[in-house]
C-alpha positions as CSV (number, residue, x, y, z in Angstrom):
1,M,38.4,-6.9,16.1
2,S,34.6,-6.9,16.0
3,Q,34.6,-4.1,18.6
4,I,37.0,-2.0,16.5
5,I,34.8,-2.5,13.4
6,R,31.6,-1.7,15.3
7,D,33.1,1.5,16.7
8,S,34.6,2.6,13.4
9,E,33.5,6.1,12.4
10,S,32.6,5.1,8.8
11,I,30.5,2.2,10.0
12,R,28.8,4.3,12.7
13,L,27.9,7.0,10.1
14,R,26.5,4.4,7.6
15,R,24.5,2.7,10.4
16,F,23.0,6.1,11.3
17,V,22.1,6.8,7.7
18,L,20.5,3.4,7.3
19,I,18.5,3.7,10.5
20,L,17.3,7.2,9.4
21,L,16.5,5.9,5.9
22,G,14.6,2.9,7.4
23,S,12.7,5.1,9.7
24,F,11.6,7.4,6.8
25,A,10.6,4.4,4.8
26,G,8.5,3.1,7.7
27,I,6.8,6.5,8.1
28,A,6.2,6.6,4.3
29,L,4.5,3.2,4.5
30,I,2.3,4.3,7.3
31,L,1.3,7.4,5.4
32,A,0.6,5.4,2.3
33,A,-1.7,3.1,4.3
34,V,-3.6,6.0,5.9
35,G,-4.0,7.6,2.4
36,V,-5.3,4.4,0.9
37,Y,-7.7,4.0,3.8
38,G,-8.9,7.5,3.4
39,V,-9.5,7.2,-0.4
40,T,-11.3,3.9,0.0
41,S,-13.4,5.2,2.9
42,G,-14.4,8.2,0.8
43,A,-15.2,6.1,-2.2
44,V,-17.4,3.8,0.0
45,A,-19.1,6.8,1.6
46,E,-19.9,8.3,-1.9
47,R,-21.2,5.0,-3.2
48,T,-23.4,4.1,-0.3
49,K,-26.6,4.4,-2.3
50,E,-25.1,2.3,-5.2
51,I,-24.0,-0.4,-2.7
52,G,-27.4,-0.3,-1.1
53,I,-29.0,-0.8,-4.6
54,R,-26.6,-3.7,-5.4
55,I,-27.5,-5.4,-2.1
56,A,-31.2,-4.8,-2.6
57,L,-31.0,-6.4,-6.1
58,G,-29.4,-9.5,-4.7
59,A,-25.7,-9.0,-4.4
60,T,-24.3,-10.9,-1.5
61,R,-22.2,-9.2,1.2
62,P,-19.0,-11.1,0.3
63,L,-19.5,-10.0,-3.4
64,V,-19.8,-6.4,-2.3
65,F,-16.6,-6.8,-0.2
66,G,-14.8,-8.4,-3.1
67,H,-16.0,-5.6,-5.5
68,V,-14.7,-2.8,-3.3
69,V,-11.4,-4.5,-2.5
70,G,-11.0,-5.5,-6.2
71,E,-11.5,-2.0,-7.5
72,M,-9.0,-0.5,-5.1
73,M,-6.4,-3.3,-5.7
74,A,-6.6,-2.7,-9.4
75,V,-5.8,1.0,-8.9
76,A,-3.0,0.0,-6.5
77,A,-1.6,-2.5,-9.0
78,A,-1.4,0.2,-11.6
79,G,0.3,2.5,-9.2
80,M,2.8,-0.2,-8.1
81,A,3.6,-1.0,-11.8
82,L,4.3,2.7,-12.5
83,G,6.3,3.0,-9.3
84,A,8.4,-0.1,-10.2
85,A,9.0,1.3,-13.7
86,G,10.1,4.6,-12.2
87,A,12.3,2.9,-9.7
88,I,14.0,0.9,-12.4
89,A,14.5,4.1,-14.5
90,L,16.0,6.0,-11.6
91,T,18.4,3.2,-10.3
92,R,21.2,4.8,-12.4
93,L,21.3,7.6,-9.9
94,I,22.0,5.3,-6.9
95,R,24.2,2.7,-8.7
96,T,27.3,3.9,-6.8
97,M,25.6,3.4,-3.4
98,L,24.7,-0.3,-4.0
99,F,27.3,-2.8,-3.0
100,D,26.9,-6.4,-4.2
101,V,23.4,-5.8,-5.3
102,R,22.3,-5.4,-8.9
103,T,20.3,-2.3,-9.8
104,T,17.5,-4.6,-11.1
105,D,17.4,-7.0,-8.3
106,G,14.2,-8.9,-8.9
107,A,13.8,-10.2,-5.3
108,T,13.9,-6.6,-3.9
109,Y,11.3,-5.4,-6.4
110,L,9.1,-8.4,-5.7
111,G,9.4,-8.0,-2.0
112,V,8.5,-4.3,-2.0
113,T,5.6,-4.9,-4.4
114,L,4.3,-7.7,-2.1
115,L,4.7,-5.5,1.0
116,L,2.9,-2.6,-0.6
117,G,0.2,-4.9,-1.9
118,G,-0.3,-6.3,1.6
119,V,-0.5,-2.8,3.1
120,V,-3.1,-1.8,0.5
121,L,-5.1,-4.9,1.1
122,L,-5.2,-4.3,4.9
123,A,-6.0,-0.6,4.4
124,N,-9.0,-1.6,2.1
125,C,-10.5,-4.2,4.5
126,V,-12.0,-1.8,7.0
127,P,-13.9,0.4,4.5
128,A,-14.9,-2.7,2.5
129,R,-16.3,-4.4,5.7
130,R,-18.3,-1.2,6.3
131,A,-19.6,-1.4,2.7
132,M,-20.8,-5.0,3.5
133,Q,-22.8,-3.7,6.4
134,V,-24.9,-1.2,4.4
135,D,-28.6,-1.6,5.0
136,P,-30.3,-1.3,1.6
137,A,-33.5,0.2,3.0
138,S,-31.7,3.0,4.8
139,A,-29.3,3.6,1.9
140,L,-32.2,4.1,-0.5
141,R,-34.3,6.1,1.9
142,H,-31.3,8.5,2.6
143,D,-31.2,11.4,0.1
């Protein structure tokens, strides 16, 4: 019986659609991570002189790391809040496609928010570590 169900045309079509949808979601997550990395990297490059001044005035390197990551996480949190509000507003359109799942399933929204927050945090770590390594003397001499 399980073989008959597995080979069913309707199950095969749904499986294909779900695999395709999951693949697009994975690609979108990778693109989001690359975009966040690029924005953070550009912000750190523009603010090299400011970061150098902060370090010269006594800011510790972990404080600089926390400042860079904190700023980007605040922007990401605002984006995730707007995205969640938009998703809740648009669930009426996909209500017929959801089986045994409420349109406002809190676990799903929480899971996606935590996943995106983790991706943003990881994407911010490399530029923030680069900001920690700024030499104040060379940053102030440059320009």
